[in-house]
N, C-alpha and C positions, 0 to 999 in steps of 0.2 A: 369538489375537484380541485387538484392541485394546479396551481398556475406556474408554467415553465419559467425556469429562471432565464433571465436575459443572458445574451452571450457575453462572455468576459471581455472587458474593455482590454486595450493593450497595456502592457505593464507601465508603470509610471515613468519608466525609462523612455517610453515613446510617446509622443503627443497623438491625440485623437485624429489629426489628419493623415498620420502615416498609415491608418487602417481604412481610409477611404478607399472606394472602388470607382472606376470610370463610370460604371453603370451601377447605381445603389441597388441593393438586392437583400432581402431578409436572409437570417441564418435558417437553414433546414433543421438544424438539430442543436438545441441549446447545450451550452458547456464548453464549446470550443472556442479558441481564440481565433481571431482573423487569420494569423499567420499560421496556425494549424489548418486551417481550411486551404490556405495557399499551398501548404506542403502537399496537403492530400490531392488537390487538383493537379499539381504536377505529376505526382507518383502515379496517378490513374490515366495520365494523358497517353494518347496514342503516339506522340511525338518522342515520348521517353522510351517506349517500348521500341521505336524504330531505331534507336541508338544501338540496339543488340544488332543490327545489321550493317553498321558502319565501322570500319577498321579503325583502330586506336594508332598502333605502330606496326607490330608484326602481324601479317596478313595470314589468316587461318590456313593452314595446308603448306605454309612454307618452311615450317620449322625443320631443323636438321634432325631433331631428335623425335622419334617415333611416338615417344610417351607424353611429348608435350602438344596436347592437342587443344588447349584452351588459352590461347593468348588473349589479353584484354581487349574489349571491344569499347566504343564510346559510352555504352550503357554501364559497363562495369567500371570504366574510368570514373564516370559520373557519379556512381554509388559510393565509390571510395573517396573521391573528393568531397562528397557530402558528409561522410563520416569524419573526415579530418576538419572540415569547416565547422560542423556542428559542435564538437569538442572545443576547438580553438576559440570560436565565438562565444561559447558559453562561458569559458574560462575568463574571458575579458568583459562579460556583462551583457553581451548582445543576447537577443531573444534566439535560442536555438533552432526553432522552427523556420525562423526567417532566414538565418544563414543557410539552414539546409535546402531550403526551397531555391535560394540563390544558386547554391552549388549544383542542384539537380538541374537547374535551368540553364547553366552556363554554356552548354555544347548543343542545345536544342536546334540551333540553327545552322549547324554543320550540314553540308550537302553530302552526297555519296562521294567517296574517296577523300574525305577530309579536306586538309588544306589544299591538296591537289586539285579537287574539285572546285573548291572555291576559288582558285586562281583562274580556271577555266570559265567558270561562270561570270566572274568579275570581267572578263575581257568580253564576253557575250553580252553583258547588261551594262557597258560602258555607256552607250547613249541613252540609257534609262535610270541613270542612278548608281550603277555599280552594283557589286555584291560583296557583302561582308558578313561572316557568320554571326558576329554579335548583333549586327542591325537585323539581321534574318531571326535571331532568336527573339529580339523585341517584337518584331512583326508577328511572328508565330504566336507568342504568349498574348498580344493584344488583338489579334484580327484572324489568324489563320486556323488555329487549333479550335475546332467547334466545340463550345460549351455554353457560351451564353449569347443571346441575340437581343438587339433592341430594334426599334422600328427602322432605324438607320443602317442596321446589319450587325455583323458578328463584332464581338468585342473580346473574341478569343477565351481565354481562361478568367478574364475579369479578375485579375489579381489585385492585391491591395498596391496602393501608391508605394509603400515601402519595400514590398517585394519585389516590383519592377524595378526601382532604383537600384536595390542591392544585386539585381542580375545584370545591371549595366556596367560593363568595364569600360566603355569607351563613351561617356557622356557628350557627344558633339556629333553633328552632322560630317558627311562627306567633305573632306578637305579644309576642315576647321580644327584639326589637331592643335592643342595649344602652344606647342613648341616646335612642330615639324609639319607645315602645310602640306609637305609631300608624303606623308605617311599614308599607307593604304588602311589605316585601322580607323573605322568610325563605329557608332552605335545606332545610327537611325537613318533611315531613308527619307527623303523629302516628304513623301506623302503619308509618312506615319509621324509627321511632326506634332500634330494636335494632341495625340496621347502622350509623346515623349514630353512636350513642353508642360502639361498637367502633372506628369511625374515629378519633374524637375521644377516645378513652380518656386519652392522655397530653397532650392538648392545654390550654393554659392559658386556661380560660374560652371566651370569644367571639372570641379573637384568631384571625386567618387565619394560615396557615403562609406562609413566605416565597414558596415557590413559586406559591400562590395570589394573592399581591400582585404578583407578576412577572406572573402571567396576567392580572390584573385590568387592570394599567396597559397591557400589551400590547393588550388589547381596546379601552381607551379610545382608544390611538395609533392603531390600525388602523382603527377605525370613524370616528373623528373627521377623520382625513385622507382616507379613501377616499369617505365619505359625501359631502364637499365635491369630491373628483374626478368621483364620478358626476353630481352635481347640475351641474357645469360642462359635461361631455360630453352630458348630456341637455338642455341649455339652459336651465335653470332658474336658474341662478346666473351673475352677470357680475361678476367681481371689480371693475369700474369702479364699481359701484353702492356699494361700500364706502367711497368718498371723500365720499360725501353724508353730511352730519351727521345728517339724519332717518333715513337708512337705518342708520347706524351705531347710532344710539339705539334703534333697534327690534331690532337684534341683541344689544345689550348687556341690553335688557329681558328676553329670552328667556334670556340667560345667568343673570341674578339670579333669574329664576322657576324655572329647572330645573338648572342645571349648576355653580352656585358656592355657596358657603357664605352663610348669611343675613348680611346686613350688608355684603357686598362693595361697595366703591365702584365706581361704574361707570368712574370715571377710571382705576382699575387695569386695567379690560378694554380701555379706549381705549388705553392705553400697550401692552397685549399686542398688540392690533390694529396699532398703528403700528409695532411691531418687527417684525412679519411682513411688513407693506407695505413697511418699509424694505429687505427683503432682495432681492438682484439676481435671485434665483430665483423671487419670487412671481410667480404667473401673471398679470402685468398684461396687458390687452388681449386676453384669450383670445377666438380667433375659429374654432377648431375645425381650422384648417389642420394639416398634418402637423408644420410646425415648432412650431405652438402645443401640439399634442399631446405632443411630446417635451419641450417645456419644463415642460408641466404634470406629465409623468411624472417630470421631475428635481424638481419642486417636491415631490411626494409623497414622493419618496426624502430630500430635504434634511430635510422635516419629521419623518419618521420617525426619522432619525438624529438629528436635533435633540432629540427629545423622550426617545430611549432614552439617549443619551449623558449628558443632563442627570440622569436618575435614576441611571445607572450611577456617574456622576463623585461625585453627592452621597451615593450610599450608600457608597462606597469611602471618601470623606472621612470618614464617621463610624465605618466598621467595619474600615477597613484593607484589606490586599491577601489575606486569607484566604478560603477558600471558605464561602459563605454559604448555609445551608440551613436548612429546616424551621422551628424556633423560635429560631435563633441569631441572628436580625437582623430587622430592618423595612427595607421598600424605603423610600427616602427619594426624594420627588419634590419637586423645589422649587416653591415657589408660583408663580413665573413662568412655569414649564412648564405648571402646571396651569390657569392663566388663559388662555394661549395654546391649549391643548387645548379648554377650555371655549369660546373664541370660535369655533373651528372648528365644534364640535358646534352651536352657536347659529346660525352661517351656514347650515347644511344644515337645521336646524330651521325656520328663518325663511322660507327660499326653496324648500324641498322638501316638508316635512311640513304647512306652514300653507298651502300652495296650496289654492283653492276645490275644485278637481278631487280633491285627496288627502283632504279631508274628505268629499266625497261617496262615494269609494271605501271610506272607513273606516267610514262609517255603514252602508253596503251589507254590508261584511265582518262587522260586529257583529251585523247582523240574520241572516246566514248562520249563524254560530256559534251564537246563541241559539236560531235554529228548528231547527237540527241537534240541538241538546241536547234541545230539547223533543220532537222527533221520535223520537229514539232511546229517550228515557224511556218514551214511550208504546208503543214497538213492539219494544224489545229483548226477547229477543236477535236479533231481526230487524234487519240493518243492521250488526251486529257482524262483524268479521273473526274467523276460527276461533280464533285466540289469545285475543281479548277475549270470545268466545262461551263458551268453557270457563271463563274466570275468572268471567264473570257468572253462569254455571249454579251454580257452587260458593260464590259469595259468600254470607256468613253473614247480612247484614242489608240494609236499604234503603240505607244509607250506603256500604256496601261496593259495592253494585251500582252506586251513582251515581258512585263513584270508577273504576270500570271504564268507565262511559261517558266520564268525563273523560279517562281514559287513551287510549280509543279515538280521541276527538276530537283530542287533543293529538299524536297519531301521524300526523295527515293532512298532506298537503301542501296549498298554497294550492288547486291543481287538483283533489285529491281530495275535498277539502271541499266545493268547489262541485258536483262530481259526485254525490256522496253526498246532499247537501241536495237537488238537483233530483230524485233518484230517490226519496227518501223523501217529499218534499213535493209533487212533480209541478210544480214551479216552477223555470224556469231563472234 
């Protein structure tokens, strides 16, 4: 009888500790690497599927074009981010499955209604540690998503140390941003510190690992390019507007306020937009015809390739041709590429997110999340799914019970949040 081969160890570019799991477990099927198992667990998770019901930028049903019925969701964005990250990471020597796992994971903690729901939940959870989508992703991966249990309770998907580290954009707790203590960005809640500290055991301070940096840039590339593409398809953006100086200045004002370092000269942003508009493939005169759609798809491919090659070339120029992993390098993204990416983000923000209709939708969404939190607080465990009802019943204090309510709301899709809100409040 043949003896099964042992599971492949991590590549020589990764030390054995990178493949450790919080709860040790045997491999069920020999032949897969630890990082392939991580990727598979995320792909098969309910949390990833739920992203199909969470809006990215353009809300389904709000398109001005009858033929455009499929704007991106958080799921399609995550899949596209994963494709970008897998190829960029592989080109730089990272394990491609590890980078893909991080990219698939990066938005799992987003609540219904995206950043808008995140803001409302953070206000509700202020006295029990706040809410942050990235910290929620870690919590989901290590605690909420039911896959592995120990006598002490759920360990979530029980991913490897390297996968959890690669999925961590902000490796610090609330209020501990390394340069801006007032920043709302953080990556771990206080009661998730044990597993976070285990993940970061050998990490140098608050530095993100190389794979997380690849994931972060892939996220920026994917959403900056695709949000503009969706805005064009939906009829909210016309590239010809960007030749008018007044329109350009409004786009640059958004960039200075949100997407570029303080003190950035708008002339630098103008040069970035000029470079993009000067390319033959830029979607000039987009009119929605099949030819225009094909040109737009080519433009998205050109932009993704442009941004990824810029980072790959600059990083290789600094570090040479060897394999770059974990804490052996920093991803180098040229400033010109960051400015072009910021311009694209600002175009989508100016013409899609700043629409009056969108502000009305966002206000309604904040009310839904706030009222849902209030109703669950008053009626829990009624309204909680069985998983969260059990956690609520065993929670040790009011803060722990409040965190369970936050976890329940964060797990909802846009539609299920509306449905539960209507059921608990009696209002549609």
